[in-house]
C-alpha positions in Angstrom: 0.0 0.0 0.0 1.4 3.4 -1.0 2.0 6.2 1.5 -0.6 9.0 1.5 0.5 12.2 -0.3 2.0 15.0 1.8 -0.4 17.9 1.6 1.2 21.3 1.2 -0.5 24.7 1.2 1.2 28.0 0.3 -0.4 31.2 1.7 0.0 34.9 0.9 -2.3 37.9 1.1 -4.5 37.8 -2.0 -3.4 34.5 -3.6 -2.6 36.0 -7.0 1.2 36.6 -6.8 3.4 34.9 -4.2 1.4 31.8 -3.2 0.3 30.7 -6.6 3.9 31.2 -7.8 5.2 29.1 -4.9 2.5 26.4 -5.8 3.7 26.5 -9.4 7.4 26.4 -8.6 6.9 23.5 -6.2 4.7 21.6 -8.7 7.4 22.2 -11.3 10.1 20.8 -9.0 8.0 17.8 -8.1 7.4 17.0 -11.8 11.1 17.3 -12.6 11.8 14.9 -9.7 9.0 12.5 -10.7 7.3 13.0 -7.3 3.9 14.4 -8.3 2.0 11.5 -6.7 3.8 12.0 -3.4 2.4 15.4 -2.8 -0.9 17.3 -3.0 -0.2 21.0 -3.4 -2.4 24.1 -3.3 -2.3 27.8 -2.5 -4.6 30.3 -0.7 -4.8 33.9 0.4 -5.7 35.3 3.8 -8.0 37.8 2.1 -10.9 37.3 -0.2 -10.4 40.1 -2.7 -9.3 38.0 -5.7 -11.3 34.8 -5.1 -11.7 33.0 -8.5 -9.1 35.0 -10.3 -6.1 33.6 -12.1 -2.6 34.6 -10.9 -1.4 38.1 -11.7 -0.5 38.2 -15.5 2.9 39.7 -14.6 3.7 36.7 -12.3 2.4 34.2 -14.8 4.7 35.8 -17.5 7.7 35.7 -15.2 7.0 32.1 -14.3 6.4 31.1 -17.9 9.8 32.5 -18.8 11.2 29.8 -16.4 9.0 27.1 -17.8 6.7 27.2 -14.7 2.9 27.2 -15.1 0.5 28.8 -12.6 -2.8 27.1 -13.2 -4.5 27.8 -9.9 -7.4 30.2 -9.2 -7.3 32.4 -6.1 -9.2 31.2 -3.0 -9.3 32.2 0.6 -7.8 30.2 3.4 -10.4 28.3 5.4 -10.5 26.8 8.9 -10.7 23.4 7.2 -7.3 23.9 5.5 -5.7 23.8 9.0 -7.0 20.2 9.3 -6.6 19.0 5.8 -3.0 20.0 5.1 0.2 18.7 6.6 2.2 21.9 6.0 1.0 25.5 5.6 3.8 27.8 4.4 3.5 31.6 4.6 5.2 34.3 2.6 5.5 37.0 5.2 5.0 37.9 8.9 1.5 39.3 8.3 0.4 36.0 6.5 2.0 34.0 9.4 0.1 36.0 12.0 -3.2 35.6 10.1 -2.8 31.8 9.8 -1.8 31.5 13.4 -4.8 33.6 14.5 -7.1 31.3 12.5 -5.4 28.3 14.0 -6.5 29.4 17.5 -10.1 28.6 16.5 -9.2 24.9 16.0 -6.6 22.3 16.8 -4.6 22.4 13.5 -3.0 19.3 12.0 -0.9 21.4 9.8 2.6 22.7 10.7 2.5 26.4 10.1 5.9 27.9 9.1 7.4 30.7 7.0 8.5 29.3 3.6 11.8 31.2 3.5 13.1 29.2 6.5 13.8 26.5 3.9 16.1 28.8 1.8 19.6 27.5 1.2 21.1 30.5 -0.6 19.1 33.5 0.2 18.9 35.1 3.6 15.5 36.9 3.7 12.8 36.8 6.3 9.9 37.4 3.9 8.9 37.0 0.3 8.2 40.6 -0.8 4.9 41.3 -2.4 5.7 42.3 -6.1 2.2 43.5 -6.8 3.1 47.3 -6.8 6.6 47.0 -8.2 8.2 46.3 -11.6 9.1 43.2 -13.5 12.4 42.7 -11.6 10.3 42.2 -8.4 8.5 39.2 -9.9 11.8 37.6 -10.9 13.3 38.2 -7.5 10.2 36.5 -5.9 10.7 33.6 -8.2 14.4 33.3 -7.3 13.4 33.2 -3.6 10.7 30.7 -4.2 12.8 28.4 -6.2 15.5 28.3 -3.5 12.9 27.9 -0.7 11.0 25.2 -2.5 14.1 23.2 -3.2 14.9 23.2 0.6 11.3 22.4 1.4 11.3 19.5 -0.9 14.5 18.1 0.5 13.2 18.4 4.0 9.8 16.8 3.2 11.5 13.9 1.4 13.7 13.4 4.4 10.6 13.3 6.6 8.9 10.8 4.3 11.9 8.5 4.5 11.8 8.4 8.3 10.1 5.4 9.9 
């Protein structure tokens, strides 16, 4: 019998820039490693402003230049997510505080952590929101996400191998 997929949720504010990009980057890395069936990956926002929308066109374009697709539609984080996911990874301190506040309403199953703690090369505390900046901001976010997702995948695979 095969092991259940590890469920991973990426969270940012509106779910149109950073978290769908993290989802896409992680899915891309899983596909390159042949590990798609080992993980269930999604993204959400702490706010509801963009529910149903595709990722920001500038983020989609920056990701596509790297061969990464961002197919998800924005949705808002729910109380159920804290029970259904194994790992909830936040982009900044505000997102972390919002998820932690929601977690006080239930007994979460998910481990709630900042995504950038998994970076191996960059030393940043937060993934900056590129929404109001220029094209370089989207590329910088993708650099951070690629680094963090590589570290995250290595950590999660190590955890899956433990008895």
